[in-house]
C-alpha positions in Angstrom: 0.0 0.0 0.0 1.1 3.5 -0.7 1.4 5.9 2.2 1.6 9.6 1.3 3.3 12.0 3.8 2.0 15.5 3.1 3.0 18.7 4.8 -0.1 20.8 5.4 -0.5 24.5 5.8 2.7 25.3 4.0 4.3 25.3 0.6 7.7 24.4 1.9 8.7 20.7 2.4 9.7 20.2 6.0 7.5 22.9 7.4 3.8 23.0 8.3 2.3 19.8 9.8 3.1 16.4 8.3 0.2 13.9 8.0 0.3 10.4 6.7 -2.5 9.5 4.2 -3.5 5.9 3.4 -6.0 5.0 0.6 -7.7 1.7 1.3 -10.0 -0.6 -0.6 -11.8 -1.7 2.6 -11.4 -1.1 6.3 -8.8 -3.1 8.2 -9.1 -3.8 11.9 -9.0 -0.7 14.1 -6.0 -2.1 15.9 -4.1 -2.2 12.6 -4.8 1.4 11.9 -3.9 2.4 15.4 -0.7 0.4 15.2 0.4 2.1 12.0 -0.4 5.6 13.5 1.7 4.7 16.5 4.5 3.5 14.2 4.3 6.7 12.1 4.5 8.8 15.3 3.0 11.8 13.5 0.2 13.9 15.0 -2.2 12.3 12.6 -2.5 9.3 10.2 -5.5 9.5 7.9 -7.3 6.4 6.4 -9.7 6.7 3.5 -12.2 4.3 1.9 -14.4 5.3 -1.1 -18.1 5.1 -0.3 -20.2 6.2 -3.3 -19.7 10.0 -3.9 -17.9 10.3 -0.5 -14.5 9.3 0.8 -15.0 8.0 4.4 -12.2 9.6 6.4 -10.8 8.5 9.8 -8.0 10.2 11.8 -5.7 8.5 14.2 -3.1 10.0 16.6 -0.4 7.7 18.0 -2.8 7.0 20.9 -6.4 7.4 19.8 -9.0 8.0 17.0 -10.0 11.7 16.6 -13.3 13.3 16.0 -11.9 16.0 13.7 -8.5 16.9 12.3 -7.9 19.8 10.0 -4.3 19.3 8.7 -4.9 15.6 7.9 -8.1 16.5 6.1 -6.2 19.0 4.0 -3.5 16.4 3.4 -6.1 13.9 2.3 -7.7 16.3 -0.1 -4.3 17.0 -1.6 -3.7 13.3 -2.2 -7.2 12.7 -3.7 -7.1 15.9 -5.9 -3.5 15.4 -7.1 -2.9 11.6 -7.3 -6.3 9.8 -7.2 -8.8 12.1 -9.0 -6.6 15.0 -10.5 -9.4 16.0 -12.9 -11.6 17.1 -9.9 -11.4 20.4 -7.9 -13.6 19.3 -5.0 -13.8 16.3 -2.7 -16.5 15.2 -0.2 -15.4 13.5 3.0 -17.7 11.8 5.6 -16.8 10.7 9.1 -17.3 11.4 12.7 -17.7 15.2 12.1 -20.3 14.7 9.4 -19.8 15.8 5.8 -16.7 17.9 5.1 -16.2 19.6 1.7 -12.8 20.6 0.5 -12.3 22.7 -2.7 -9.1 23.4 -4.5 -8.7 27.1 -5.3 -5.4 27.6 -7.1 -2.7 26.8 -4.5 -5.2 26.7 -1.6 -7.4 23.9 -0.3 -10.5 25.4 1.4 -12.2 23.2 4.0 -15.8 23.7 5.1 -15.7 22.8 8.8 -17.9 23.2 11.8 -17.0 26.3 13.9 -17.0 26.0 17.7 -18.5 29.0 19.6 -16.2 29.9 22.5 -17.6 29.6 26.0 -15.7 31.5 28.7 -14.7 29.7 31.9 -12.7 31.0 34.9 -8.9 31.3 34.6 -7.4 29.0 37.3 -4.1 28.8 39.1 -3.6 25.4 37.5 -3.7 27.0 34.0 -1.1 29.6 35.1 1.2 26.9 36.5 0.9 24.7 33.4 1.6 27.5 30.9 4.1 29.3 33.1 2.2 32.6 32.7 -1.3 33.5 33.7 -3.8 33.7 30.8 -6.1 36.8 30.6 -9.0 34.7 29.5 -9.9 31.0 29.1 -12.4 29.4 26.7 -13.7 25.8 26.6 -15.1 24.1 23.5 -13.6 21.0 22.0 -10.3 22.2 23.5 -9.2 24.6 26.2 -8.1 27.8 24.5 -6.3 30.4 26.6 -5.9 34.0 25.5 -2.7 36.0 26.2 -1.8 39.6 25.6 1.4 39.4 23.5 2.8 37.3 20.6 6.1 36.8 22.4 4.4 35.1 25.3 3.1 32.5 22.8 6.4 32.0 21.1 8.5 31.8 24.2 6.2 29.6 26.2 7.5 26.3 27.6 4.5 24.6 29.2 4.7 21.7 31.6 3.3 18.7 29.7 2.2 16.8 32.7 0.3 19.8 34.1 -1.3 20.4 30.7 -2.7 16.9 30.7 -4.6 17.7 33.9 -6.4 20.7 32.3 -9.8 20.4 30.7 -10.3 19.9 27.0 -9.1 17.5 24.3 -6.1 19.7 23.9 -4.8 23.1 25.1 -4.4 26.0 22.7 -2.8 29.3 23.5 -3.3 32.4 21.3 -2.6 36.2 21.2 -2.8 39.1 18.7 -0.1 38.8 16.1 2.3 41.4 14.6 2.2 40.2 11.0 -1.0 38.1 11.3 -4.3 38.6 12.9 -3.4 36.0 15.6 -0.7 33.6 16.6 -1.2 30.3 18.4 0.2 27.0 19.5 -1.6 23.8 20.3 -0.7 21.0 22.8 -2.2 17.5 23.0 -0.5 15.6 25.7 -3.6 13.4 26.3 -3.2 12.1 22.7 0.5 11.6 22.9 1.3 14.8 21.0 3.3 17.3 23.1 2.8 20.0 20.4 0.9 19.8 17.2 2.9 21.8 14.5 -0.2 23.3 12.9 -3.7 22.4 14.1 -6.7 23.1 11.8 -9.4 21.9 14.3 -7.9 24.2 16.9 -8.5 27.1 14.6 -12.2 26.2 14.3 -12.2 27.4 17.9 -9.5 30.1 17.8 -10.6 32.0 14.7 -14.3 32.5 15.8 -13.0 34.2 18.9 -10.7 36.6 17.1 -13.4 37.3 14.4 -15.7 38.5 17.2 -12.9 40.5 18.9 -11.7 42.1 15.7 -15.1 42.5 14.1 -14.0 40.8 10.9 -15.0 37.5 9.4 -11.8 36.9 7.3 -8.6 36.3 9.2 -5.1 35.0 8.7 -3.5 33.0 11.5 0.0 31.8 12.1 0.8 28.7 14.2 4.1 29.5 15.9 5.5 26.0 16.4 9.0 25.1 15.4 7.8 24.1 11.9 5.2 26.9 11.6 2.2 27.3 9.3 -0.3 29.7 7.9 -4.1 29.3 8.0 -6.7 31.4 6.3 -10.2 31.5 7.8 -13.6 32.8 6.9 -16.2 32.7 9.7 -19.8 32.5 8.6 -23.0 33.0 10.6 -24.3 29.5 10.1 -21.9 27.8 12.5 -19.3 27.0 9.9 -15.8 28.1 9.0 -14.0 28.0 5.7 -10.4 27.1 6.7 -7.8 27.1 3.9 -4.1 26.4 3.5 -1.5 25.1 1.2 0.1 21.7 1.1 3.2 20.0 -0.4 4.3 16.4 -0.6 7.2 15.3 1.6 7.5 11.7 0.5 5.5 8.7 -0.8 6.4 5.2 0.5 5.3 1.6 0.2 4.1 0.0 3.4 2.4 -3.1 4.7 -0.8 -2.8 6.8 -1.5 -6.1 8.5 
C-alpha cells in the first residue's frame, strides 16, 4: 500500500504539519490502523475508503482515534485531488464530524468545517502553572483555549506537559494578537501523545471564531508559531461553519504493509 506524507498549511517541504494519508479498498481492523499511526508517530495518520460519492475519512493520533483533524483532512484532499482524481477540484469526506467539503482554489485547499463558539470559563491557578504565565481569558469548547496579551508570550512559552494533561479539553491552545498576522497560536495535545501539534486546523475552528468576534471581521489570517510553523486562512460564517484554507506540499511517498 502507498502511504503519502503530506506537509499541510505550508508550501515548503519540512515545514507545516506532516500527516500520513493511506488510501484503502476496505477497512482493516481498528487495531491495525492504530498500530500504524503509532509507528508513524505523526500527530495524525488518515485512512480513507471510497463510499459512493464520498470518501470516508478517519483520523488516528499515536494514541487514539480523533473526532476532527484539519491538517490531515487538508493532506487527504491534496492526495485525492492530485494523485487519485486529479481531474476534480472538489472532494467530499464523511466521518465522525459529518460531511466535510474541500475545494481546491489555485494553490489553496479550502475546507468547510464546523465552527465552535467559545464559552468563557474562569482562569485557574492550574492554568497559570501549566503554561508558566497566567492567561487573561480561558475558553472551553472542544479544547481549552487560553488568551494571552502578546505574541512573544506565545512564542517563548515552555509549558509543563504533565500539568497540561490535567487541564480540561481534548487539547490546550494558546493564542494572542499577532504582529504580522491577525493572531498567533500554539496547540498542545499531551492526552493524545502529542506534546505539540505543529499546525492544528481543528484548533482554529475554535480560535478564529473568537478573534473574528474580537476584531469585528469575518476573514482572518493566523500563524501557528510552532518550530515548523504554518499559515491558516479563515472565513467565519453566521451558520456555525468556518472555511479554513491552507497550502500543502508532498514530503514523500512510501510503500508500506498494513496487517
